[in-house]
C-alpha positions in Angstrom: 0.2 -0.2 0.4 1.5 3.7 -1.1 1.8 5.8 1.7 0.8 8.3 -0.5 -2.8 9.8 0.2 -5.4 11.4 -2.0 -7.6 13.9 -0.6 -10.4 14.7 -2.9 -11.5 18.1 -2.6 -14.2 18.1 -5.2 -17.4 18.4 -2.4 -15.9 22.0 -1.1 -13.2 23.4 -3.5 -14.3 22.3 -6.7 -18.0 22.9 -6.1 -17.9 26.7 -4.2 -17.0 28.2 -7.2 -19.7 27.1 -9.8 -22.6 29.3 -10.2 -24.2 26.4 -9.8 -25.7 25.4 -6.2 -25.9 21.0 -6.0 -28.7 20.1 -3.7 -27.2 18.2 -0.6 -28.8 14.9 -1.8 -26.3 15.1 -4.5 -23.3 16.5 -3.0 -23.7 13.5 -1.0 -24.2 11.3 -3.8 -20.8 12.5 -5.0 -18.8 11.8 -1.9 -19.9 8.0 -1.8 -18.6 7.5 -5.7 -15.8 8.9 -4.5 -15.7 6.6 -1.8 -16.5 3.6 -3.7 -13.2 4.7 -6.1 -11.3 4.2 -3.1 -11.1 7.8 -2.2 -10.8 7.4 1.4 -10.9 11.0 2.6 -12.7 14.1 1.3 -13.0 17.8 1.8 -16.4 17.4 2.3 -17.6 20.9 2.9 -17.2 24.4 5.0 -18.6 26.1 7.4 -17.9 29.4 6.5 -20.6 31.9 6.2 -22.9 31.2 3.5 -23.6 34.9 2.2 -19.6 35.2 1.1 -20.5 30.9 -0.2 -23.7 30.0 -1.0 -22.7 27.1 -2.4 -21.5 25.9 1.2 -24.8 27.0 3.1 -25.9 23.2 3.5 -22.7 22.2 5.4 -24.5 21.0 8.3 -26.9 19.1 6.0 -24.0 17.4 3.8 -22.8 16.1 7.0 -25.6 14.6 8.5 -26.1 12.6 5.2 -22.8 11.3 5.1 -23.8 9.9 8.6 -27.2 8.8 7.9 -26.2 6.9 5.1 -23.1 5.6 6.7 -20.5 6.4 3.4 -17.4 5.2 4.7 -15.2 8.3 4.5 -13.3 10.5 6.5 -14.9 13.7 6.3 -12.6 17.0 6.5 -14.8 20.2 7.4 -13.1 24.0 6.3 -13.4 26.7 9.0 -12.0 30.0 8.7 -13.2 31.0 12.2 -13.8 29.8 15.9 -17.8 29.7 14.9 -17.3 27.9 11.6 -14.9 25.0 13.9 -17.9 25.1 16.2 -20.2 23.9 13.8 -18.2 21.6 12.2 -17.2 20.0 15.4 -21.2 19.9 16.4 -21.9 18.9 12.8 -20.1 15.8 13.6 -17.0 16.3 10.9 -14.0 13.7 11.7 -11.5 16.8 11.0 -11.8 20.3 11.0 -9.7 22.2 8.5 -8.0 25.8 9.3 -6.1 27.8 6.1 -4.1 30.4 6.9 -3.0 32.8 3.9 0.5 33.8 4.0 -0.3 38.0 2.9 -1.5 40.4 5.0 -3.5 41.6 1.7 -5.0 38.1 0.9 -5.6 37.3 4.5 -7.5 40.5 4.3 -9.3 40.0 1.8 -10.3 36.0 2.3 -10.7 35.7 6.2 -11.3 39.5 7.3 -7.9 39.3 9.0 -4.1 40.3 8.9 -1.9 36.7 9.0 -0.8 37.4 13.2 -4.3 37.6 13.8 -4.9 34.4 11.6 -2.1 32.6 13.6 -4.0 33.3 17.2 -7.3 32.1 15.5 -5.4 28.6 14.2 -4.6 28.2 18.3 -8.4 28.6 19.1 -9.3 26.3 16.5 -7.0 23.2 17.5 -7.8 23.7 21.1 -11.4 23.6 20.6 -10.8 20.8 18.2 -8.5 19.2 21.1 -10.8 19.2 23.7 -13.6 17.8 21.1 -11.4 14.6 20.1 -11.7 16.1 17.0 -8.7 15.9 14.5 -7.6 19.1 12.7 -5.2 20.2 10.6 -3.7 23.5 8.9 -2.9 25.1 5.4 -0.5 27.8 4.2 -2.6 28.8 1.5 -0.7 31.4 -1.3 2.5 29.6 -0.4 4.1 30.1 -3.5 2.9 33.5 -4.9 0.6 35.8 -3.8 -2.3 37.0 -6.3 -2.2 40.8 -4.4 1.5 41.1 -3.2 2.9 38.7 -5.2 6.2 36.2 -4.3 6.3 34.8 -1.8 9.8 33.8 -0.5 9.4 30.0 0.9 11.4 31.4 4.3 8.1 33.4 4.8 6.5 30.0 4.4 8.2 28.4 7.0 8.5 30.8 9.2 4.8 30.6 9.3 4.9 27.1 9.7 7.0 27.3 13.1 4.5 29.3 14.3 1.6 26.8 13.5 3.6 23.5 15.3 3.3 25.7 18.2 -0.2 23.6 18.0 0.0 20.6 17.2 -2.1 19.4 13.9 -2.9 16.0 12.5 -1.5 17.7 9.0 0.1 20.5 7.5 0.3 21.4 4.5 0.8 24.4 1.8 -1.1 25.6 -1.6 -0.8 26.9 -4.7 -4.1 28.9 -4.3 -3.8 30.4 -7.6 -1.1 28.2 -9.7 1.6 30.0 -10.0 4.2 27.3 -8.8 6.8 25.7 -10.3 8.6 21.9 -9.4 11.3 23.7 -7.7 9.2 25.8 -5.5 7.9 22.4 -4.6 11.2 21.3 -3.3 12.0 24.9 -1.6 9.1 24.8 0.2 8.4 21.1 1.6 12.0 19.3 1.4 12.4 21.4 4.3 9.0 21.3 5.8 8.8 17.5 5.7 12.4 18.1 7.8 10.6 19.6 10.7 7.8 17.3 11.3 6.9 13.8 11.9 3.1 14.6 10.9 2.0 14.3 7.2 2.9 16.9 4.7 0.0 17.8 2.8 0.0 19.7 -0.6 -3.0 22.0 -2.2 -2.5 22.5 -5.7 -4.3 24.3 -8.5 -3.3 23.9 -12.6 -4.3 27.7 -13.5 -0.6 27.8 -15.7 -0.4 24.3 -16.1 2.1 23.2 -13.7 -0.3 21.1 -11.5 0.7 17.6 -12.4 4.4 18.3 -12.3 3.9 20.9 -8.8 2.5 17.2 -7.6 5.5 14.8 -8.2 8.0 17.2 -7.1 6.1 17.3 -4.4 5.7 13.8 -3.4 9.5 13.6 -3.9 10.1 16.6 -1.3 8.4 14.5 1.1 4.8 15.2 0.7 2.5 12.4 1.3 -1.4 14.2 1.2 -2.3 15.3 -2.2 -5.2 17.3 -3.0 -7.2 16.5 -6.3 -10.9 17.6 -8.0 -12.6 14.8 -9.8 -12.9 16.6 -12.6 -10.6 19.1 -12.3 -13.2 22.0 -11.3 -12.5 23.7 -8.5 -10.8 27.7 -7.7 -10.6 30.2 -5.1 -13.8 33.0 -5.2 -11.5 35.4 -4.1 -8.3 35.6 -5.9 -8.5 36.5 -9.7 -7.9 33.8 -12.2 -7.7 31.1 -9.6 -8.6 28.4 -11.9 -9.6 24.8 -11.0 -7.8 22.1 -8.9 -5.9 19.4 -10.6 -7.5 16.6 -11.4 -8.0 13.7 -9.5 -8.5 11.3 -12.7 -5.4 13.4 -14.2 -2.7 12.8 -11.0 -4.3 9.8 -10.4 -2.7 8.5 -14.3 0.4 10.0 -13.7 1.2 8.2 -10.4 0.1 5.1 -11.5 1.8 5.6 -14.8 4.8 6.0 -12.4 4.2 3.1 -10.2 2.9 4.8 -7.0 -0.6 2.9 -6.2 -2.7 4.8 -4.4 -5.1 2.4 -4.2 -8.1 4.3 -6.1 -9.9 2.9 -9.1 -8.8 5.4 -11.4 -12.2 4.0 -14.3 -14.7 4.5 -10.5 -13.3 8.6 -10.8 -13.6 9.0 -14.4 -17.2 7.1 -14.3 -17.6 10.5 -11.9 -15.9 12.4 -13.1 -19.1 12.1 -16.4 -21.7 11.7 -13.9 -20.6 15.4 -12.2 -20.4 17.3 -15.8 -23.6 15.9 -16.2 -25.2 17.6 -13.0 -23.1 20.7 -13.5 -24.8 20.9 -16.8 -20.6 21.7 -18.5 -17.7 20.4 -19.3 -15.4 19.5 -16.8 -11.3 20.6 -17.4 -10.2 17.4 -16.8 -7.3 16.0 -19.4 -7.8 12.3 -18.7 -11.8 12.4 -19.2 -11.3 13.7 -22.8 -8.2 11.7 -24.2 -8.6 8.7 -21.6 -5.8 6.2 -20.4 -3.1 4.5 -21.9 -2.9 1.8 -22.9 -6.6 1.8 -24.1 -8.2 -1.3 -22.8 -9.0 -3.1 -26.0 -13.0 -4.6 -26.1 
């Protein structure tokens, strides 16, 4: 069994940028299909202000339906503040995820607080999760570049990681929120970060400039063991200009499988889910593999 785990974020990061709001039942069906294909962990939803992200207004209902239907998946709920964390814990998520943006301008736009305050909020959220016996993770967003402040030095990300690690997360990660990173940057950030910790290092990537899959492979080589991907390649950050889709789960699987890395996920099941998801959304999805197919092609 490979130590690389794919976390599918299509139910949250994928759907939050879609104009069409899918009903909770359809979101749960998406997660059920992902679990059936072998995905063991998903970012199921986010407990954020529904006025800012109306696509996630049904967060509590989604978690309730997952439990009611006994969908066998580790459900992560994103929370950006203490109130959201309390809602996520009350709803019954398996894990709370927190995002800290690396620059003040983007942090203010995304979360309404400067970076220093976000660090404090993370420590508060960590304490709430530990008291409730719920796992928690933290992700440093815009770790490879900010849409408002430009380049983000690797050392800034590592300094922030040190502050976040004062509270002991179950996983720490970095995100290329606007898809500007390149493989060398993955090495320069993830390699020293991996050396700092004995917990899994996670990487969240967008394919805005067609570097996402190369970055994923470089991240794994540098020590990351958790890679976010979105079935169909849908998604993006609604608060960052031109932040297009995540890397597609099926595209990542293809690259990993052909590289001899088996994550225990059925690529055909993911492709079928991507096609189904495109039908639910009423438009094509960015997935390359859905368009081109696997290689070698299966002979009937």
